[in-house]
C-alpha positions in Angstrom: 18.0 -20.1 -20.6 20.3 -21.4 -17.9 19.4 -23.4 -14.9 19.9 -20.9 -12.3 17.7 -18.3 -14.3 14.9 -20.9 -14.2 15.4 -21.5 -10.6 15.4 -17.8 -9.9 12.0 -17.4 -11.8 10.6 -20.5 -10.0 11.7 -19.3 -6.6 10.0 -15.9 -7.1 6.8 -17.5 -8.6 6.7 -20.0 -5.7 7.3 -17.1 -3.0 4.5 -15.1 -4.8 2.1 -17.9 -4.7 2.7 -18.6 -1.1 2.5 -14.9 -0.2 -0.8 -14.5 -2.0 -2.3 -17.6 -0.3 -1.1 -16.4 3.1 -2.3 -12.8 2.7 -5.6 -14.1 1.4 -6.0 -16.2 4.6 -4.8 -13.2 6.8 -7.3 -10.8 5.4 -10.4 -13.1 5.1 -10.1 -15.8 7.6 -11.8 -15.0 11.0 -9.5 -13.6 13.6 -11.8 -12.8 16.6 -15.2 -13.4 18.1 -17.7 -10.5 18.4 -20.9 -10.6 20.4 -23.8 -9.2 18.2 -26.7 -7.1 19.5 -28.9 -10.2 19.4 -26.6 -12.2 21.5 -24.9 -14.9 19.6 -21.0 -14.8 19.0 -20.0 -14.0 15.4 -16.7 -14.6 13.9 -15.1 -11.4 12.3 -12.2 -11.3 9.7 -9.6 -8.6 9.5 -11.3 -7.1 6.6 -14.8 -6.9 8.5 -12.9 -5.3 11.3 -11.6 -2.5 9.1 -8.6 -1.5 11.1 -6.8 1.0 8.8 -3.5 0.5 10.2 -3.4 -3.4 9.6 -5.0 -3.0 6.2 -2.2 -0.5 5.1 0.4 -2.8 6.4 -0.9 -5.6 4.4 -1.2 -3.7 1.2 2.5 -2.4 1.8 3.6 -5.9 2.0 1.7 -6.9 -0.8 3.2 -4.3 -2.9 6.7 -5.3 -1.8 6.1 -9.0 -2.8 4.9 -7.8 -6.3 8.0 -5.6 -6.5 10.3 -8.6 -5.6 8.3 -11.0 -8.0 8.7 -8.4 -10.9 12.5 -7.7 -10.3 13.3 -11.3 -9.9 11.8 -12.2 -13.2 13.1 -9.1 -14.9 16.7 -9.7 -13.8 16.6 -13.3 -14.7 15.7 -12.4 -18.3 17.8 -9.3 -18.6 20.6 -9.5 -15.9 20.3 -5.7 -15.3 22.1 -4.6 -12.1 19.8 -2.1 -10.9 17.0 -4.6 -10.9 19.0 -7.1 -8.9 19.6 -4.0 -6.3 15.7 -3.3 -6.0 15.3 -7.1 -5.7 17.5 -7.2 -2.8 16.1 -4.0 -1.2 12.5 -5.6 -1.3 13.9 -9.0 0.1 15.6 -7.1 3.0 12.3 -5.5 3.7 10.2 -8.6 3.4 12.7 -10.4 5.7 12.7 -7.6 8.3 9.0 -7.3 8.3 8.6 -11.1 8.8 11.0 -11.1 11.7 9.4 -8.0 13.2 6.1 -9.5 13.1 7.1 -12.8 14.0 4.5 -13.2 16.6 1.7 -11.9 14.6 1.7 -12.3 10.8 5.3 -12.5 10.1 5.4 -16.3 10.9 2.9 -16.7 8.2 4.8 -14.7 5.6 8.3 -16.1 6.5 8.2 -19.1 4.1 7.3 -16.8 1.0 10.0 -14.2 2.3 12.6 -17.0 2.2 11.6 -18.2 -1.2 12.1 -14.5 -2.3 15.7 -14.5 -0.5 16.4 -17.8 -2.5 15.4 -15.9 -5.7 17.8 -12.9 -4.6 20.6 -15.3 -3.7 20.3 -17.1 -7.2 20.4 -13.6 -8.8 24.0 -13.3 -7.5 25.1 -16.1 -9.6 27.0 -14.9 -12.7 24.8 -15.3 -15.9 27.5 -15.9 -18.4 26.0 -15.8 -21.9 26.3 -19.2 -23.5 28.2 -19.2 -26.6 26.6 -21.0 -29.6 
């Protein structure tokens, strides 16, 4: 397998690992303080808050990261054009989401989106079949 194919796979896997790590912290780390009925202040995570819009947004971005990962790996192994197009669509959505949500969770997801962008850029390299 050529070096660019390995780099495409490695970049996609690194982007998926970073996104998984960051999404885990976004969902389960405390985001605000709430005063309980007894009086003490309690730290509450996004999962405990249960805001449906934020949970749906995180679910959507998780699916987009998984689509980008699968497409990057599939393209590096098969070199199918439609898979590369889906990869680029997913990467554009990830970059747009990261930039639009820059002041909230977009900044945390930007490194993973940039790694996926690197995988998409590596998919543009011509994968000539090596002669035996």
